[in-house]
C-alpha positions as CSV (number, residue, x, y, z in Angstrom):
1,X,0.0,0.0,0.0
2,X,1.3,3.5,-0.8
3,X,2.3,5.8,2.0
4,X,0.9,9.3,2.6
5,X,4.0,10.8,0.9
6,X,3.7,8.5,-2.1
7,X,0.0,9.3,-2.5
8,X,0.6,13.1,-2.1
9,X,3.1,13.1,-4.9
10,X,1.2,10.7,-7.1
11,X,-2.0,12.8,-6.9
12,X,-0.1,15.9,-7.9
13,X,1.7,14.2,-10.8
14,X,-1.5,12.4,-12.0
15,X,-3.2,15.8,-12.2
16,X,-0.2,17.2,-14.1
17,X,0.5,19.9,-11.5
18,X,3.7,21.4,-10.3
19,X,4.6,21.8,-6.6
20,X,4.2,25.6,-7.1
21,X,0.6,25.1,-8.3
22,X,-0.4,22.9,-5.4
23,X,1.4,25.3,-3.0
24,X,-0.8,28.1,-4.4
25,X,-3.9,26.1,-3.7
26,X,-2.7,25.7,-0.1
27,X,-1.6,29.3,0.2
28,X,2.0,28.4,1.0
29,X,5.3,28.4,-0.7
30,X,6.7,25.9,-3.1
31,X,9.5,25.2,-0.7
32,X,7.2,24.4,2.2
33,X,5.1,22.2,0.0
34,X,8.2,20.3,-1.3
35,X,9.1,19.7,2.4
36,X,5.6,18.2,2.9
37,X,6.2,15.8,0.0
38,X,9.6,14.8,1.3
39,X,8.3,14.3,4.8
40,X,10.7,17.0,6.2
41,X,7.7,18.9,7.6
42,X,4.4,17.6,8.8
43,X,1.4,18.9,6.9
44,X,-1.2,20.8,8.9
45,X,-4.6,19.3,9.0
46,X,-6.2,22.3,7.3
47,X,-3.8,21.7,4.3
48,X,-4.8,18.0,4.3
49,X,-8.5,18.9,4.2
50,X,-7.9,21.4,1.5
51,X,-6.1,18.8,-0.7
52,X,-8.8,16.2,-0.1
53,X,-11.4,18.7,-1.4
54,X,-9.1,19.8,-4.3
55,X,-8.4,16.2,-5.5
56,X,-11.8,14.9,-4.4
57,X,-10.4,12.1,-2.4
58,X,-11.0,10.9,1.2
59,X,-8.6,11.7,3.9
60,X,-8.4,7.9,4.6
61,X,-7.2,7.4,1.0
62,X,-4.6,10.2,1.1
63,X,-3.3,9.0,4.5
64,X,-2.9,5.4,3.2
65,X,-5.6,3.9,5.4
66,X,-7.9,3.0,2.5
67,X,-7.6,2.1,-1.1
68,X,-11.1,3.7,-1.8
69,X,-10.3,7.0,-3.4
70,X,-13.7,8.7,-3.4
71,X,-15.0,10.8,-0.6
72,X,-18.3,9.6,0.9
73,X,-21.2,12.1,0.6
74,X,-23.5,12.9,3.5
75,X,-22.9,13.7,7.1
76,X,-20.7,11.6,9.4
77,X,-22.1,9.1,11.9
78,X,-22.3,11.4,15.0
79,X,-22.0,8.4,17.3
80,X,-18.4,7.9,16.0
81,X,-17.5,11.2,17.6
82,X,-19.1,10.5,20.9
83,X,-16.3,10.4,23.4
84,X,-18.5,8.8,26.0
85,X,-19.6,5.9,24.0
86,X,-17.9,2.6,24.5
87,X,-16.7,1.0,21.3
């Protein structure tokens, strides 16, 4: 299974984008984005969410948790976020 860094780069290349173009989408510099792709800097969650929307992929896919690329539509299961529930 591909890692986060592999998927991050593959999505950019599959969409024929440069690091500079993706950095512009995130509102950051090309240098900073390149450091995300290399794993030298951790990507902030707000950038992760922006890229999921931009590429129309799920965070699970981008993070390497799932092979299902598509985002699921609809609202999340609220019980999943209930800290008091016992699962």
